[in-house]
BABA-547314 format. One record per atom (N, C-alpha, C, CB): residue number from 1; atom name; x, y, z. Coordinates in Angstrom, 3 decimals. Glycine has a CB too. Layout:
node seq NUM atom CA u X v Y w Z $
...
//
This chain:
node seq 1 atom N u -27.221 v 45.599 w -63.879 $
node seq 1 atom CA u -28.851 v 45.594 w -63.170 $
node seq 1 atom C u -29.239 v 46.721 w -62.850 $
node seq 1 atom CB u -29.101 v 44.838 w -61.869 $
node seq 2 atom N u -28.303 v 47.145 w -62.870 $
node seq 2 atom CA u -28.810 v 48.857 w -62.216 $
node seq 2 atom C u -29.425 v 49.919 w -63.171 $
node seq 2 atom CB u -27.408 v 49.771 w -61.629 $
node seq 3 atom N u -29.522 v 49.346 w -64.734 $
node seq 3 atom CA u -30.456 v 50.294 w -65.424 $
node seq 3 atom C u -31.943 v 48.903 w -65.366 $
node seq 3 atom CB u -29.656 v 50.955 w -67.424 $
node seq 4 atom N u -32.294 v 48.771 w -64.277 $
node seq 4 atom CA u -33.502 v 47.890 w -64.561 $
node seq 4 atom C u -34.109 v 48.407 w -62.947 $
node seq 4 atom CB u -33.117 v 45.874 w -64.920 $
node seq 5 atom N u -33.316 v 49.354 w -61.921 $
node seq 5 atom CA u -34.270 v 49.589 w -61.092 $
node seq 5 atom C u -35.053 v 50.179 w -61.177 $
node seq 5 atom CB u -34.091 v 49.830 w -60.355 $
node seq 6 atom N u -35.704 v 51.136 w -61.528 $
node seq 6 atom CA u -36.739 v 52.125 w -62.111 $
node seq 6 atom C u -37.470 v 51.623 w -62.558 $
node seq 6 atom CB u -36.503 v 52.979 w -62.925 $
node seq 7 atom N u -37.886 v 50.495 w -63.594 $
node seq 7 atom CA u -38.765 v 49.540 w -63.518 $
node seq 7 atom C u -39.316 v 49.111 w -62.652 $
node seq 7 atom CB u -38.503 v 48.809 w -63.856 $
node seq 8 atom N u -38.167 v 48.400 w -62.665 $
node seq 8 atom CA u -38.752 v 46.981 w -61.372 $
node seq 8 atom C u -39.292 v 47.850 w -59.936 $
node seq 8 atom CB u -36.949 v 45.623 w -60.670 $
node seq 9 atom N u -38.669 v 49.177 w -59.412 $
node seq 9 atom CA u -39.784 v 50.118 w -58.294 $
node seq 9 atom C u -41.146 v 50.221 w -58.840 $
node seq 9 atom CB u -39.316 v 51.839 w -58.044 $
node seq 10 atom N u -41.683 v 50.372 w -60.459 $
node seq 10 atom CA u -42.742 v 50.887 w -61.165 $
node seq 10 atom C u -43.278 v 49.595 w -61.118 $
node seq 10 atom CB u -42.538 v 51.629 w -62.550 $
node seq 11 atom N u -42.841 v 48.642 w -61.038 $
node seq 11 atom CA u -43.229 v 47.658 w -61.110 $
node seq 11 atom C u -44.098 v 47.228 w -60.001 $
node seq 11 atom CB u -42.326 v 47.045 w -61.351 $
node seq 12 atom N u -43.506 v 47.311 w -57.869 $
node seq 12 atom CA u -43.689 v 47.259 w -57.282 $
node seq 12 atom C u -44.381 v 48.279 w -56.861 $
node seq 12 atom CB u -43.058 v 46.869 w -57.046 $
node seq 13 atom N u -44.655 v 49.341 w -57.323 $
node seq 13 atom CA u -46.067 v 50.424 w -57.821 $
node seq 13 atom C u -47.059 v 50.009 w -57.672 $
node seq 13 atom CB u -46.306 v 50.854 w -59.154 $
node seq 14 atom N u -46.934 v 49.336 w -58.983 $
node seq 14 atom CA u -48.339 v 48.892 w -59.791 $
node seq 14 atom C u -49.144 v 47.725 w -58.807 $
node seq 14 atom CB u -47.898 v 48.086 w -61.529 $
node seq 15 atom N u -47.739 v 47.073 w -58.406 $
node seq 15 atom CA u -48.863 v 45.496 w -57.288 $
node seq 15 atom C u -49.217 v 46.295 w -56.532 $
node seq 15 atom CB u -48.095 v 43.903 w -56.213 $
node seq 16 atom N u -48.549 v 47.092 w -55.897 $
node seq 16 atom CA u -49.441 v 48.057 w -54.752 $
node seq 16 atom C u -50.509 v 49.039 w -55.061 $
node seq 16 atom CB u -48.541 v 48.947 w -54.025 $
node seq 17 atom N u -50.824 v 49.504 w -56.239 $
node seq 17 atom CA u -51.923 v 50.464 w -56.424 $
node seq 17 atom C u -53.055 v 49.214 w -56.792 $
node seq 17 atom CB u -51.594 v 51.800 w -57.763 $
node seq 18 atom N u -52.606 v 48.271 w -57.427 $
node seq 18 atom CA u -53.450 v 47.334 w -57.947 $
node seq 18 atom C u -54.456 v 46.383 w -56.413 $
node seq 18 atom CB u -52.259 v 46.257 w -58.988 $
node seq 19 atom N u -53.649 v 46.117 w -55.490 $
node seq 19 atom CA u -53.617 v 46.046 w -54.102 $
node seq 19 atom C u -54.710 v 46.990 w -53.555 $
node seq 19 atom CB u -52.222 v 46.389 w -53.581 $
node seq 20 atom N u -53.893 v 48.302 w -53.519 $
node seq 20 atom CA u -54.641 v 49.569 w -52.745 $
node seq 20 atom C u -56.135 v 49.918 w -53.833 $
node seq 20 atom CB u -53.296 v 51.249 w -52.668 $
node seq 21 atom N u -56.527 v 49.463 w -54.635 $
node seq 21 atom CA u -58.085 v 49.592 w -55.365 $
node seq 21 atom C u -58.713 v 48.419 w -55.217 $
node seq 21 atom CB u -58.143 v 49.898 w -56.972 $
node seq 22 atom N u -58.084 v 46.892 w -54.481 $
node seq 22 atom CA u -59.146 v 45.554 w -54.211 $
node seq 22 atom C u -58.291 v 44.829 w -56.078 $
node seq 22 atom CB u -61.781 v 46.208 w -54.163 $
node seq 23 atom N u -58.066 v 44.725 w -56.195 $
node seq 23 atom CA u -57.798 v 44.348 w -57.588 $
node seq 23 atom C u -56.666 v 43.702 w -57.637 $
node seq 23 atom CB u -57.743 v 45.395 w -58.500 $
node seq 24 atom N u -56.285 v 42.595 w -56.835 $
node seq 24 atom CA u -55.452 v 42.006 w -56.647 $
node seq 24 atom C u -55.805 v 40.725 w -56.136 $
node seq 24 atom CB u -54.752 v 42.651 w -56.072 $
node seq 25 atom N u -56.012 v 39.542 w -56.813 $
node seq 25 atom CA u -56.494 v 38.331 w -56.548 $
node seq 25 atom C u -55.121 v 37.486 w -55.541 $
node seq 25 atom CB u -56.931 v 37.605 w -58.150 $
node seq 26 atom N u -56.222 v 36.803 w -54.489 $
node seq 26 atom CA u -55.425 v 35.608 w -54.161 $
node seq 26 atom C u -55.189 v 34.239 w -54.782 $
node seq 26 atom CB u -55.793 v 35.337 w -53.168 $
node seq 27 atom N u -56.010 v 34.334 w -55.603 $
node seq 27 atom CA u -56.617 v 33.055 w -56.408 $
node seq 27 atom C u -55.541 v 32.841 w -57.951 $
node seq 27 atom CB u -58.593 v 33.495 w -56.910 $
node seq 28 atom N u -55.109 v 32.386 w -58.863 $
node seq 28 atom CA u -54.608 v 32.152 w -59.676 $
node seq 28 atom C u -55.553 v 31.718 w -60.527 $
node seq 28 atom CB u -53.724 v 31.559 w -59.423 $
node seq 29 atom N u -55.779 v 32.263 w -61.736 $
node seq 29 atom CA u -56.165 v 31.556 w -62.492 $
node seq 29 atom C u -55.919 v 30.467 w -63.130 $
node seq 29 atom CB u -56.300 v 31.994 w -62.923 $
node seq 30 atom N u -57.122 v 29.383 w -63.833 $
node seq 30 atom CA u -56.340 v 28.711 w -64.470 $
node seq 30 atom C u -55.233 v 28.989 w -65.762 $
node seq 30 atom CB u -57.103 v 28.002 w -64.694 $
node seq 31 atom N u -54.878 v 27.605 w -65.549 $
node seq 31 atom CA u -53.249 v 26.880 w -66.886 $
node seq 31 atom C u -54.223 v 27.538 w -68.045 $
node seq 31 atom CB u -52.800 v 24.252 w -67.232 $
node seq 32 atom N u -55.355 v 27.327 w -67.843 $
node seq 32 atom CA u -55.675 v 27.307 w -69.674 $
node seq 32 atom C u -56.225 v 28.778 w -69.541 $
node seq 32 atom CB u -57.129 v 25.889 w -70.505 $
node seq 33 atom N u -56.683 v 29.520 w -68.737 $
node seq 33 atom CA u -56.712 v 30.898 w -68.966 $
node seq 33 atom C u -55.933 v 32.101 w -69.157 $
node seq 33 atom CB u -57.156 v 31.137 w -68.347 $
node seq 34 atom N u -54.572 v 31.339 w -68.723 $
node seq 34 atom CA u -53.648 v 32.029 w -69.446 $
node seq 34 atom C u -52.484 v 31.559 w -69.740 $
node seq 34 atom CB u -53.436 v 33.006 w -68.977 $
node seq 35 atom N u -53.025 v 30.589 w -70.888 $
node seq 35 atom CA u -52.156 v 30.664 w -71.806 $
node seq 35 atom C u -52.874 v 31.004 w -73.513 $
node seq 35 atom CB u -51.381 v 29.273 w -71.608 $
node seq 36 atom N u -53.851 v 31.742 w -72.758 $
node seq 36 atom CA u -54.405 v 32.475 w -74.250 $
node seq 36 atom C u -53.720 v 33.126 w -74.993 $
node seq 36 atom CB u -55.339 v 33.376 w -74.192 $
node seq 37 atom N u -54.058 v 33.206 w -76.424 $
node seq 37 atom CA u -53.173 v 33.270 w -77.863 $
node seq 37 atom C u -53.382 v 34.934 w -77.440 $
node seq 37 atom CB u -53.969 v 32.451 w -79.775 $
node seq 38 atom N u -54.772 v 35.648 w -77.038 $
node seq 38 atom CA u -54.880 v 36.552 w -77.436 $
node seq 38 atom C u -54.035 v 37.593 w -76.508 $
node seq 38 atom CB u -56.129 v 36.640 w -77.654 $
node seq 39 atom N u -54.046 v 39.228 w -77.128 $
node seq 39 atom CA u -53.395 v 39.911 w -76.755 $
node seq 39 atom C u -54.025 v 40.099 w -75.070 $
node seq 39 atom CB u -53.313 v 40.974 w -77.776 $
node seq 40 atom N u -53.024 v 40.579 w -74.282 $
node seq 40 atom CA u -53.833 v 40.295 w -72.760 $
node seq 40 atom C u -54.545 v 39.637 w -72.395 $
node seq 40 atom CB u -54.431 v 40.949 w -72.284 $
node seq 41 atom N u -54.374 v 38.623 w -73.171 $
node seq 41 atom CA u -55.355 v 37.382 w -72.777 $
node seq 41 atom C u -56.624 v 38.192 w -72.266 $
node seq 41 atom CB u -54.670 v 36.238 w -71.448 $
node seq 42 atom N u -57.614 v 38.944 w -73.965 $
node seq 42 atom CA u -58.420 v 39.518 w -73.376 $
node seq 42 atom C u -59.837 v 38.709 w -73.129 $
node seq 42 atom CB u -58.473 v 40.652 w -74.027 $
node seq 43 atom N u -59.056 v 37.551 w -73.589 $
node seq 43 atom CA u -60.776 v 36.806 w -73.910 $
node seq 43 atom C u -60.605 v 35.773 w -72.735 $
node seq 43 atom CB u -61.142 v 35.797 w -75.838 $
node seq 44 atom N u -60.228 v 35.809 w -71.923 $
node seq 44 atom CA u -59.769 v 34.670 w -70.699 $
node seq 44 atom C u -59.380 v 34.928 w -69.302 $
node seq 44 atom CB u -58.608 v 33.980 w -71.086 $
node seq 45 atom N u -59.059 v 36.484 w -68.994 $
node seq 45 atom CA u -59.143 v 37.342 w -68.409 $
node seq 45 atom C u -58.851 v 38.592 w -68.378 $
node seq 45 atom CB u -58.938 v 37.053 w -67.887 $
node seq 46 atom N u -59.349 v 39.213 w -66.849 $
node seq 46 atom CA u -59.357 v 40.721 w -66.921 $
node seq 46 atom C u -58.459 v 41.254 w -67.347 $
node seq 46 atom CB u -59.496 v 41.330 w -65.940 $
node seq 47 atom N u -58.163 v 42.433 w -66.965 $
node seq 47 atom CA u -56.958 v 43.128 w -67.730 $
node seq 47 atom C u -56.172 v 42.905 w -66.019 $
node seq 47 atom CB u -57.291 v 45.195 w -68.613 $
node seq 48 atom N u -56.628 v 43.687 w -64.768 $
node seq 48 atom CA u -55.472 v 43.209 w -63.781 $
node seq 48 atom C u -55.126 v 42.311 w -63.883 $
node seq 48 atom CB u -55.547 v 43.156 w -62.657 $
node seq 49 atom N u -56.010 v 40.773 w -64.269 $
node seq 49 atom CA u -56.060 v 40.162 w -63.886 $
node seq 49 atom C u -53.794 v 39.362 w -64.516 $
node seq 49 atom CB u -57.716 v 39.760 w -64.158 $
node seq 50 atom N u -54.361 v 40.223 w -65.663 $
node seq 50 atom CA u -52.932 v 39.683 w -66.840 $
node seq 50 atom C u -51.510 v 40.227 w -65.988 $
node seq 50 atom CB u -52.994 v 40.768 w -68.871 $
node seq 51 atom N u -52.300 v 41.327 w -66.120 $
node seq 51 atom CA u -51.314 v 42.304 w -65.060 $
node seq 51 atom C u -50.410 v 41.287 w -63.684 $
node seq 51 atom CB u -52.654 v 43.640 w -64.103 $
node seq 52 atom N u -51.527 v 41.120 w -63.162 $
node seq 52 atom CA u -50.633 v 40.468 w -62.722 $
node seq 52 atom C u -50.292 v 38.907 w -62.010 $
node seq 52 atom CB u -50.439 v 41.226 w -62.173 $
node seq 53 atom N u -50.752 v 38.359 w -63.392 $
node seq 53 atom CA u -50.162 v 36.731 w -63.328 $
node seq 53 atom C u -49.569 v 37.283 w -64.498 $
node seq 53 atom CB u -51.237 v 35.083 w -63.410 $
node seq 54 atom N u -49.260 v 37.702 w -65.714 $
node seq 54 atom CA u -48.609 v 37.358 w -66.680 $
node seq 54 atom C u -47.973 v 38.453 w -66.899 $
node seq 54 atom CB u -49.242 v 36.846 w -67.652 $
node seq 55 atom N u -47.756 v 39.913 w -66.972 $
node seq 55 atom CA u -46.916 v 40.537 w -67.088 $
node seq 55 atom C u -46.345 v 41.366 w -66.177 $
node seq 55 atom CB u -47.134 v 40.928 w -67.845 $
node seq 56 atom N u -46.326 v 41.432 w -64.548 $
node seq 56 atom CA u -45.755 v 41.857 w -63.888 $
node seq 56 atom C u -44.396 v 40.047 w -64.040 $
node seq 56 atom CB u -46.824 v 42.504 w -62.493 $
node seq 57 atom N u -45.112 v 39.452 w -63.576 $
node seq 57 atom CA u -43.752 v 38.030 w -63.816 $
node seq 57 atom C u -43.064 v 37.888 w -64.968 $
node seq 57 atom CB u -44.286 v 36.483 w -63.787 $
node seq 58 atom N u -43.490 v 38.233 w -65.429 $
node seq 58 atom CA u -42.910 v 38.100 w -67.587 $
node seq 58 atom C u -41.773 v 39.285 w -67.216 $
node seq 58 atom CB u -44.657 v 38.938 w -69.502 $
node seq 59 atom N u -42.118 v 40.269 w -66.918 $
node seq 59 atom CA u -41.143 v 41.807 w -66.489 $
node seq 59 atom C u -40.565 v 41.583 w -65.224 $
node seq 59 atom CB u -42.091 v 43.375 w -66.284 $
node seq 60 atom N u -40.394 v 40.984 w -64.620 $
node seq 60 atom CA u -40.013 v 40.159 w -63.147 $
node seq 60 atom C u -38.465 v 39.771 w -64.025 $
node seq 60 atom CB u -41.390 v 38.376 w -62.493 $
node seq 61 atom N u -39.502 v 38.414 w -64.559 $
node seq 61 atom CA u -38.405 v 37.743 w -65.176 $
node seq 61 atom C u -36.826 v 38.358 w -66.428 $
node seq 61 atom CB u -39.346 v 36.797 w -65.860 $
node seq 62 atom N u -37.826 v 39.287 w -67.020 $
node seq 62 atom CA u -36.720 v 39.899 w -68.025 $
node seq 62 atom C u -35.309 v 40.631 w -66.508 $
node seq 62 atom CB u -37.824 v 41.654 w -69.384 $
node seq 63 atom N u -35.910 v 41.214 w -65.903 $
node seq 63 atom CA u -35.351 v 41.866 w -64.831 $
node seq 63 atom C u -34.317 v 40.770 w -64.450 $
node seq 63 atom CB u -36.422 v 42.306 w -63.677 $
node seq 64 atom N u -34.573 v 39.972 w -63.922 $
node seq 64 atom CA u -33.611 v 39.005 w -63.233 $
node seq 64 atom C u -32.536 v 38.322 w -64.482 $
node seq 64 atom CB u -34.624 v 37.694 w -62.389 $
node seq 65 atom N u -33.214 v 38.404 w -65.892 $
node seq 65 atom CA u -31.944 v 37.643 w -66.066 $
node seq 65 atom C u -31.234 v 38.505 w -67.259 $
node seq 65 atom CB u -32.223 v 35.934 w -66.473 $
node seq 66 atom N u -32.292 v 40.191 w -66.777 $
node seq 66 atom CA u -31.288 v 40.847 w -67.695 $
node seq 66 atom C u -31.350 v 40.466 w -69.106 $
node seq 66 atom CB u -29.940 v 40.566 w -67.256 $
node seq 67 atom N u -32.093 v 40.361 w -69.290 $
node seq 67 atom CA u -32.473 v 40.179 w -71.284 $
node seq 67 atom C u -32.854 v 41.597 w -71.807 $
node seq 67 atom CB u -34.186 v 38.981 w -71.779 $
node seq 68 atom N u -32.874 v 40.920 w -73.140 $
node seq 68 atom CA u -33.321 v 42.096 w -73.925 $
node seq 68 atom C u -34.922 v 43.267 w -73.308 $
node seq 68 atom CB u -33.666 v 41.238 w -75.497 $
node seq 69 atom N u -34.906 v 43.874 w -73.178 $
node seq 69 atom CA u -37.182 v 44.338 w -73.285 $
node seq 69 atom C u -37.229 v 44.379 w -75.222 $
node seq 69 atom CB u -37.929 v 47.146 w -72.256 $
node seq 70 atom N u -38.190 v 43.582 w -74.944 $
node seq 70 atom CA u -39.335 v 43.890 w -75.471 $
node seq 70 atom C u -39.690 v 45.315 w -76.467 $
node seq 70 atom CB u -40.052 v 43.851 w -74.345 $
node seq 71 atom N u -39.349 v 45.666 w -77.860 $
node seq 71 atom CA u -40.262 v 47.066 w -78.100 $
node seq 71 atom C u -41.117 v 46.864 w -77.666 $
node seq 71 atom CB u -40.644 v 47.622 w -79.275 $
node seq 72 atom N u -41.693 v 48.060 w -77.293 $
node seq 72 atom CA u -43.211 v 48.330 w -77.248 $
node seq 72 atom C u -44.597 v 48.024 w -76.464 $
node seq 72 atom CB u -43.456 v 47.991 w -78.135 $
node seq 73 atom N u -44.374 v 48.194 w -75.289 $
node seq 73 atom CA u -45.372 v 47.475 w -74.116 $
node seq 73 atom C u -46.597 v 48.044 w -74.460 $
node seq 73 atom CB u -45.033 v 47.795 w -72.419 $
node seq 74 atom N u -47.053 v 49.172 w -74.096 $
node seq 74 atom CA u -47.901 v 50.120 w -75.127 $
node seq 74 atom C u -49.037 v 49.357 w -74.214 $
node seq 74 atom CB u -47.815 v 49.938 w -77.210 $
node seq 75 atom N u -48.850 v 49.264 w -72.998 $
node seq 75 atom CA u -49.896 v 48.907 w -72.020 $
node seq 75 atom C u -51.235 v 49.801 w -71.515 $
node seq 75 atom CB u -49.151 v 48.678 w -70.914 $
node seq 76 atom N u -50.553 v 51.151 w -71.526 $
node seq 76 atom CA u -51.692 v 52.417 w -71.007 $
node seq 76 atom C u -52.697 v 52.552 w -71.719 $
node seq 76 atom CB u -51.230 v 53.839 w -70.978 $
node seq 77 atom N u -52.655 v 52.370 w -73.112 $
node seq 77 atom CA u -54.159 v 52.780 w -73.486 $
node seq 77 atom C u -55.133 v 51.352 w -73.508 $
node seq 77 atom CB u -54.170 v 53.592 w -75.171 $
node seq 78 atom N u -54.859 v 50.369 w -72.915 $
node seq 78 atom CA u -55.642 v 48.825 w -72.635 $
node seq 78 atom C u -56.090 v 49.474 w -71.349 $
node seq 78 atom CB u -54.582 v 47.083 w -72.473 $
node seq 79 atom N u -55.453 v 50.103 w -70.645 $
node seq 79 atom CA u -55.974 v 50.505 w -68.978 $
node seq 79 atom C u -56.834 v 51.765 w -69.540 $
node seq 79 atom CB u -54.450 v 51.058 w -67.546 $
node seq 80 atom N u -56.127 v 52.494 w -70.133 $
node seq 80 atom CA u -57.502 v 53.662 w -70.489 $
node seq 80 atom C u -58.971 v 53.263 w -70.432 $
node seq 80 atom CB u -57.444 v 54.191 w -72.041 $
node seq 81 atom N u -58.908 v 52.824 w -71.267 $
node seq 81 atom CA u -59.913 v 51.858 w -71.250 $
node seq 81 atom C u -60.730 v 50.704 w -70.460 $
node seq 81 atom CB u -59.609 v 51.478 w -71.884 $
node seq 82 atom N u -59.562 v 49.868 w -69.860 $
node seq 82 atom CA u -60.170 v 48.744 w -68.650 $
node seq 82 atom C u -60.217 v 49.605 w -67.374 $
node seq 82 atom CB u -59.049 v 47.221 w -68.317 $
node seq 83 atom N u -59.780 v 50.119 w -67.134 $
node seq 83 atom CA u -59.235 v 51.071 w -65.356 $
node seq 83 atom C u -60.684 v 52.879 w -65.883 $
node seq 83 atom CB u -55.976 v 51.968 w -65.440 $
node seq 84 atom N u -61.424 v 53.136 w -66.624 $
node seq 84 atom CA u -62.351 v 54.478 w -67.087 $
node seq 84 atom C u -63.100 v 54.280 w -65.905 $
node seq 84 atom CB u -63.343 v 54.508 w -68.682 $
node seq 85 atom N u -63.563 v 52.752 w -65.119 $
node seq 85 atom CA u -64.601 v 52.747 w -64.449 $
node seq 85 atom C u -64.461 v 53.046 w -63.479 $
node seq 85 atom CB u -65.147 v 51.941 w -64.412 $
node seq 86 atom N u -63.262 v 53.376 w -63.115 $
node seq 86 atom CA u -62.832 v 53.643 w -61.153 $
node seq 86 atom C u -63.220 v 55.224 w -61.357 $
node seq 86 atom CB u -60.537 v 53.334 w -60.384 $
node seq 87 atom N u -62.709 v 55.848 w -62.459 $
node seq 87 atom CA u -62.528 v 57.211 w -62.649 $
node seq 87 atom C u -61.556 v 58.267 w -61.848 $
node seq 87 atom CB u -63.702 v 57.606 w -62.529 $
node seq 88 atom N u -61.562 v 59.158 w -61.122 $
node seq 88 atom CA u -60.324 v 59.442 w -60.141 $
node seq 88 atom C u -59.465 v 58.720 w -59.722 $
node seq 88 atom CB u -60.568 v 59.805 w -59.148 $
node seq 89 atom N u -60.685 v 57.547 w -59.006 $
node seq 89 atom CA u -59.289 v 56.628 w -58.075 $
node seq 89 atom C u -58.441 v 55.856 w -58.715 $
node seq 89 atom CB u -59.715 v 55.542 w -57.027 $
node seq 90 atom N u -58.439 v 55.634 w -60.146 $
node seq 90 atom CA u -57.842 v 54.793 w -60.946 $
node seq 90 atom C u -56.466 v 55.882 w -61.786 $
node seq 90 atom CB u -59.167 v 54.076 w -62.000 $
node seq 91 atom N u -56.818 v 57.187 w -61.312 $
node seq 91 atom CA u -55.563 v 58.198 w -61.602 $
node seq 91 atom C u -54.158 v 57.265 w -61.873 $
node seq 91 atom CB u -55.291 v 59.316 w -60.110 $
node seq 92 atom N u -53.661 v 57.380 w -60.491 $
node seq 92 atom CA u -52.218 v 56.933 w -59.771 $
node seq 92 atom C u -52.105 v 55.508 w -60.515 $
node seq 92 atom CB u -52.250 v 56.777 w -57.791 $
node seq 93 atom N u -52.878 v 54.264 w -60.812 $
node seq 93 atom CA u -52.858 v 53.275 w -61.796 $
node seq 93 atom C u -52.712 v 53.862 w -63.398 $
node seq 93 atom CB u -54.186 v 52.460 w -61.580 $
node seq 94 atom N u -53.465 v 54.266 w -63.597 $
node seq 94 atom CA u -53.087 v 54.516 w -65.037 $
node seq 94 atom C u -51.881 v 55.418 w -65.177 $
node seq 94 atom CB u -54.260 v 55.150 w -65.803 $
node seq 95 atom N u -51.503 v 56.466 w -64.669 $
node seq 95 atom CA u -49.940 v 57.361 w -64.463 $
node seq 95 atom C u -48.888 v 55.881 w -64.190 $
node seq 95 atom CB u -49.940 v 58.792 w -62.596 $
node seq 96 atom N u -48.696 v 55.084 w -63.407 $
node seq 96 atom CA u -48.042 v 54.265 w -62.827 $
node seq 96 atom C u -47.914 v 53.060 w -64.392 $
node seq 96 atom CB u -48.893 v 53.812 w -61.254 $
node seq 97 atom N u -48.681 v 53.196 w -65.320 $
node seq 97 atom CA u -49.203 v 51.847 w -66.216 $
node seq 97 atom C u -47.903 v 52.778 w -67.572 $
node seq 97 atom CB u -51.754 v 51.668 w -66.731 $
node seq 98 atom N u -48.131 v 54.016 w -67.415 $
node seq 98 atom CA u -48.380 v 55.086 w -68.250 $
node seq 98 atom C u -45.951 v 55.183 w -67.880 $
node seq 98 atom CB u -50.113 v 56.770 w -67.396 $
node seq 99 atom N u -46.081 v 55.327 w -66.952 $
node seq 99 atom CA u -44.152 v 55.211 w -66.735 $
node seq 99 atom C u -43.419 v 54.034 w -67.219 $
node seq 99 atom CB u -43.634 v 55.144 w -65.077 $
node seq 100 atom N u -44.210 v 53.008 w -67.098 $
node seq 100 atom CA u -43.432 v 51.535 w -67.101 $
node seq 100 atom C u -43.972 v 51.844 w -68.738 $
node seq 100 atom CB u -44.104 v 49.789 w -65.892 $
node seq 101 atom N u -44.546 v 52.137 w -69.298 $
node seq 101 atom CA u -44.430 v 52.256 w -71.134 $
node seq 101 atom C u -43.757 v 53.025 w -71.305 $
node seq 101 atom CB u -45.539 v 52.616 w -72.090 $
node seq 102 atom N u -42.856 v 54.010 w -70.728 $
node seq 102 atom CA u -42.359 v 55.039 w -71.003 $
node seq 102 atom C u -40.749 v 54.083 w -70.900 $
node seq 102 atom CB u -42.856 v 56.429 w -69.974 $
node seq 103 atom N u -40.635 v 53.806 w -69.934 $
node seq 103 atom CA u -39.478 v 52.990 w -69.208 $
node seq 103 atom C u -39.324 v 52.100 w -69.650 $
node seq 103 atom CB u -39.490 v 52.644 w -68.031 $
node seq 104 atom N u -40.034 v 50.828 w -70.125 $
node seq 104 atom CA u -39.632 v 50.259 w -70.819 $
node seq 104 atom C u -38.595 v 50.360 w -72.561 $
node seq 104 atom CB u -40.581 v 49.893 w -70.638 $
node seq 105 atom N u -39.952 v 51.300 w -72.923 $
node seq 105 atom CA u -39.762 v 51.666 w -74.503 $
node seq 105 atom C u -38.176 v 52.704 w -74.460 $
node seq 105 atom CB u -41.477 v 52.779 w -75.201 $
node seq 106 atom N u -37.588 v 53.035 w -73.094 $
node seq 106 atom CA u -36.473 v 53.715 w -72.858 $
node seq 106 atom C u -34.966 v 52.771 w -72.888 $
node seq 106 atom CB u -36.772 v 54.385 w -71.497 $
node seq 107 atom N u -35.682 v 51.421 w -71.946 $
node seq 107 atom CA u -34.887 v 50.034 w -71.899 $
node seq 107 atom C u -34.323 v 49.629 w -73.271 $
node seq 107 atom CB u -35.860 v 48.813 w -71.399 $
node seq 108 atom N u -35.604 v 49.721 w -74.028 $
node seq 108 atom CA u -35.129 v 48.452 w -75.346 $
node seq 108 atom C u -34.987 v 50.249 w -76.406 $
node seq 108 atom CB u -37.100 v 46.574 w -76.123 $
node seq 109 atom N u -34.751 v 50.502 w -75.817 $
node seq 109 atom CA u -34.184 v 51.435 w -76.802 $
node seq 109 atom C u -32.312 v 51.689 w -76.725 $
node seq 109 atom CB u -35.062 v 52.928 w -76.470 $
node seq 110 atom N u -32.182 v 51.140 w -74.967 $
node seq 110 atom CA u -30.836 v 50.735 w -74.815 $
node seq 110 atom C u -30.561 v 49.556 w -75.197 $
node seq 110 atom CB u -30.415 v 50.820 w -73.663 $
node seq 111 atom N u -30.377 v 48.653 w -75.603 $
node seq 111 atom CA u -30.355 v 47.317 w -76.193 $
node seq 111 atom C u -29.675 v 47.734 w -77.473 $
node seq 111 atom CB u -31.850 v 46.551 w -76.371 $
//
């Protein structure tokens, strides 16, 4: 479990930054929206919703179960596009997501 601490901390930072930017939703999307087969549920969710309701819970489940990290998160390119409208305000958010990509890649290589 020790190997997961840095990634778990980055996920907490992600949640805090989404909250700080007003991108954290108190209302869960419908189960239909969450069951999209498109990458990032692009057809049913905004990217920040996908992060909150799909990505963070899945990563937390991997950490809690000490399961193998899937190769290649690669969420930063989507973040760059999705949060471009935030300009400088979104810098920290995009930076956190880039760090999560790098950490996930390192952990996938260790398995």
